[in-house]
Phi, psi and omega in degrees: 000154178242170180294155174304132182300117184290329184058197174282108185294152176296139180291136176296147177283115185288152173283135184284346184280182178247174178073033183298311180299320180295315181295320177294322178297320176297323178299309179297321179299316181293314182297317184279343168296319176296316180295326180296337174266314187293313187297307182280335191244348177300320175303329178294318177296318179295320178296323177294339176278358177097011181275146177269179185299317181294319179293320177298316178299323179293320178294318178298318179297319179295321181297318180274332181290333181295340177300329185301325182271311192277325182300310180295325180294314179294321180295324178300318177297318180297318179291324178295328181266341182073014184235162182230311193299314183300318179293319179299320181294317179298320179294320181295319178296316178296323178295320177299316180295318182293318183294329180301336181292338177301331182292343181238024186239138176221157178090148186300311187292322177293319177295324177297317180298314180294323177301314179296316179300315183294310185287340176298326181258338181275320186301321182291346186295316183296311178297327175294322176294321177297317179296317178300318180297313183288338176279334182278068190274055169204153179280158172306129184295348179266356184259161176298147178079026182305142180098346178274164178291152175296142174265102185304315182300320181291331176282315184294331183296337177293330173294318179293320176299317179297318178300315182298316182296317182287325178297316179291313182297319179296325177301318179290318183293323185282340185304113177073016183245170180294128180300345178297343175301327180299314180299312183292326178294317180292319180299317178296319179297324177296321179297319178295320182297323178303315180295319182293320178296323177302329183269003181293157176295149182265034179306134182219163175235163177304139183296142177283139185254347182296147182272333181294146177304125186302325181300326180293324177294320179296318184287353174288343183274112185294316175301325177297319179295321177292321175300315180299320179298314180298311182295322181296316181295319182290312181291327177294337180291352176274003189300314180295318179298310182296316186276327190225008178300313180295314180296322180293318179292325175295320178295332178276359173100009181273145182280167177300324180296314179296318180297317178300320179291326177295316175299316182295324181296320178299320180288329177299319177296322177298319181297316179300317180296317179296326180299329179255020187302312182299320179293320179294321178297317179295324184281316188251331185086159184299316188290321178296324177296321178296317178298320178297321178299321179293316180294321177295324179295321179300319178289314186300310186286326179295320180285319180299322180285343184258348185220144176242014178291140185297318181296322178294317179298320178298317180295318182288326178297331178297337180285354178298332176302332179263314185297317175262307189300306182295322179296315182291316180300314178299321181294315182298317180286327176299314180297315182297325182275332186272322190259142174292157184299330181293345178244011188295317180295318180293321178295315178297320181289326175295320175302313179294317184293315184277312185286305183267001179247281184298308184292310181292326178295314178296319179293323179293320178298317177291324182299322179300317179290318180296318181292322178297328182271319192240356182062227182296344177297343178298338179297335182294325175295325178293327178297322178294320177299315181297319179297320179294322177295319176299321177296319178296322178294321177296323175297318180295321177301316181293321181294319182283000000 
């Protein structure tokens, strides 16, 4: 079976305001400022609560795994209504309330419950935001080049810049301080994010009228399923890095400041790739970029797991621009080109649910056990995942 024939898609209803690119850039900046604290340092907060490596891995897995259920359901509602911003705002307010509960919660099972509650409402926000960005296909009328399509990479890179700044800044702030600072920083960032989402453009498309769950229509497309497999394997190969990269580097004797710079360096490479994103898409196409991400991942993780030298780590962190950046950029453009606008939210949410939810959740759960047994040797399993993802992308290239 093939995807529903998109034909000439209905034009999105433009937002009447100005500064669309700026507002979208602020959205990515706010969200990734939170990720810049949460991703590298939340395991440190959990460890201060008395949790072990396996328990931390289980919480990380639960947080990303909940996307599998909630992202497609919320996206189905968004496609049925043809709107994004109002739903995103309601989810952000609920996320702020849920995260505040971490401040009065102790014990693994209680933390697990709050984790599920928070990510159930927080996880759908990013794929809805990605869909909103790709639907807002015009530049801010006040900017140079008005009337041209939005350059996704140039907007998305502000999220990466924000991540880099907060990862480095948090490293300095956390040095020798109470880990509870991590909780308060994230809670404050969530409050700011609510305001920024309120100011997003109200770009909309005609509401979808079909009764079948939109995600099921997307999954009928076989090339889309092969694409999802490739992206899932490559992004899941980051599980050890995301969950235990900071703890592993601390065990190797590196300070919080050095660790913050290592995280930031990887994102700097990502920023450079996004800055040239439109040119790379025109030159290579989405699928070739995904294949490149897989091949780079096989090299990155195999070397990272075998060496703890700082110069080697610096060289391997530069490959993050390919392992994550090229894979993600290719995925966003593949979805935008393959799927009709009436299914855009569901396609983006399936990407998030399967790739960053099911696959990364399963890999994170396994990563906790692997890291507890083998330490940095757990990266070798991640190298195999990335290589398999690159192979799936090469298969998709041949098929297409």
